[in-house]
N, C-alpha and C positions, 0 to 999 in steps of 0.2 A: 471383500467389497468395502471395508472401512479400514482406516488407519488412525491410531490415536498418537498424538504427540504433544509435547510441551513447547510452546513458543513464547519466549519472554515471560516465563512463569505462569502462562495461561494454558490450561488443558484445552486441546482442540481435537475434534473428531472430524475427519475428512471422509466423504463418501464418493466412491467411484460411480458416477452416473452414466458411464458408458459414452459412446461417441455422439449420442443424441443431445447432449447438454453441453453448454459452454458457459464461461464466466460472463457476468453482466455487471454494469456499474452499480446495480442495486446492492451488491455485496462487495465491500472493500475492506482491506485491512487498514485500521486507523492506528498510526504510530505517533505517540507523543514524544518529542525529542526535547531533551533538557538543554542542549547546547547548539549553537549555530554550526559548530564543526560537525556535530553528529547529523543534523538535518541536511547540511550541504552535501556530505558524503553519501547519505542515503539517497538523496535526490539524484545525484550524479550517477550512482550505481543503478538505481531502479529505472531511471528514464532512458538509459542507454538502449537504443533500438526500440523504445516504447513510444507511447502516444500520450501527450499532455491533454488532460481534460479541463483543468483549471491551472493557469499559469502559476509558477512558483514565485511568490513574492508576498508583500504586505496586504493584509485584509483587515477590516474593522475588528475581527475577533482574534487576530494573531499577527505578530510582527512578520512571521514567515509561515506560509501554508502552500501546499500544492497537492493536486489530485492527478493521478496518472494511471495508465495501463502499462504494465511492464511488457517486455518482449515475449513473455509466455502467456499473456492474456489475463494476468492477475491485476486487480485494481487496488491502488494504495492511496491513502490520504495521509500526508505528513504535516504535522503541526509543531511549531516551536512553542513550548509551554513556559 
């Protein structure tokens, strides 16, 4: 029912909730990118066939930020640090 993995040096435990549960925007993976090249590539890859929740661009808290749901229903927030 669970799987343990390391994602970017962070230990993560995932639980199989069965077909009664789905991802929601209340849980998203937050990725801090160090370069524009990195954030641009991640945005391009993750937004393919996905849905944008907050447009990719400048915000008061970051030069580049975006929030999206990927094609598999996983939510991501990308920020340029």
